[in-house]
C-alpha positions, 0 to 999 in steps of 0.5 A, a space after each residue: 540240948 538247947 533253949 531258944 526264945 522266939 517272939 510272936 510274929 506280928 505281935 506288938 510288944 507294948 508297955 501299956 498292954 503289959 503282955 510279953 508272950 514268947 515261945 520257948 523251944 527245946 531242941 537237941 542235935 541228937 535224940 534225947 528224952 526229957 520229963 515233963 517236969 520243967 522248972 522255970 528258974 529265971 524269967 527276966 527282962 534286963 536293961 543295960 545288964 540290970 534285971 528290971 522286970 520278971 522273976 527268979 523262981 524257986 523249983 517246984 516239988 512236982 514229980 515227973 509223970 511223962 516223957 518227951 522225945 526231943 531232937 532237931 526234927 521234934 522240938 518241944 515248944 511252950 508259950 509263956 508270958 513273961 508279964 505273968 511273973 511280975 506285977 510292977 510297971 513295965 517301961 518302954 525300951 530295948 531289953 534282953 529276955 533271959 530265961 533259965 530252965 531246968 529240964 530232967 533226963 530220966 536215968 535207967 535207975 529211975 532217977 533223973 539228971 537235971 540240966 539247966 538250959 538258958 536263952 537270951 533274946 533282944 526285944 523292944 517294948 513300945 
């Protein structure tokens, strides 16, 4: 299973607008099933290796309700705004977006196997 970050085409990421929408894609080379419960662990902008904007997040206590089948041909997409996770000032510059999530694979005994997925993507904030 793999997590990818996609920037929005034709969207200009500006510090003054403080909006950093990105698309997350969860995909797998082989068909897999994950629950609808996805926990965000880290949504952070790094500059020169230092966490500068975003948040580290504690897991939610919700229970899974539904499942998604994912594969190379049927990825799961989610849109998030990195700016929703920090209220401090955002500076112009070159950053790396790092996103860490936990997904849950249902097991036959009704329990879930937790997997952490991480993606990093370079971004320029104007």
